[in-house]
N, C-alpha and C positions, 0 to 999 in steps of 0.2 A: 444581488450579492450571492455568490456560490462558494462552497467551502474551497480552501486552498490546500493543495496537496503538495507536500514537499517531497522532493526526489533526492536521495543521496547520490553522491558522486558516482558510485559503483553501479547504480542503476540508469544513470542518465543517458548512456549509449542506447539503451533499450527504449528509452522514453523520448527519443529525438533529441537529446542533447538538453532537454529542459530540467531546470533546477526546481521550477514549480510549475503546477498546473492549476487551473481553475476549473472544477468539475462539479456540475449540478447532480444532486442525488440526496436522498434522505436516510440512506443506509450505507454502511461501509461497502456492502456487496454491490450496491448499485455503483458507487463510486469507482470502485477497482474494476468492476465490469466494463465501465466506460473507458477507463485508462488502458486496458488491455484491447478493447475494441479499436482504439485510436492508435495504439502501439503494440501490435500483435507480438513483437519481439520480447515485450515484458512479461508475457503470459506464463511462461514457465517458471518466472521468479516470484510470481504473485500467487499463482493458484497450483495445486496439485490436479493431476489427471482427472480426479473425481469432483473437481470444482471447489474443493475445500481450500482454506487459506494454507499457503505453503508453510511448514513449520519452521523454515529458517528465514521467514520474514516476520518481523515484528511490526506491528501497525498500532498508531496511537491516535486517539482523537484528542486533541489538546494534549494533556500529559497522561492520559489514561490509556492502558493497554486494552485493545478491543477484545482481547480473550475474556476479559473479566467485564465486558459491557454487553455481551451478547453475540460476540464473533461477527459474522458477516451480516447479522441483523442489527448490530450496533447503530444507534441513531446518530445522525449527523445533521447539525443545525447549519444555516448558511453562513454564519460567522465563526465557524469551527475551523481549525487547522488539522489536517490529516498528515501525519509523518510515517513514512515508510523507512524502516530501518532493518537491512538485512543483518542476521546473526553472524558472529564471527566465531569460527570453530577450528579446530584442528591444530596442526603444528608438529614440530619435532620434539621428541624427548631426548633427554641427556642419557 
């Protein structure tokens, strides 16, 4: 068994249309690295140019934000679910 990665609708075109992926890895960094290796179009939405997690992408292991679990070094167990959730920002002002 490997962690399940949930891909939101807005990121699915960059992830080959997949709603979920099963990706082996023991840290968020390993898992996301494998996702972008398989789907290079997702790279700019997942990582900054320096390899850090993109500030407009929220990543959760189960229901916990990885920024509070150790960032890219956050541990992931085989039974965990990883959710990618792009931040929503902007809009018009009245």
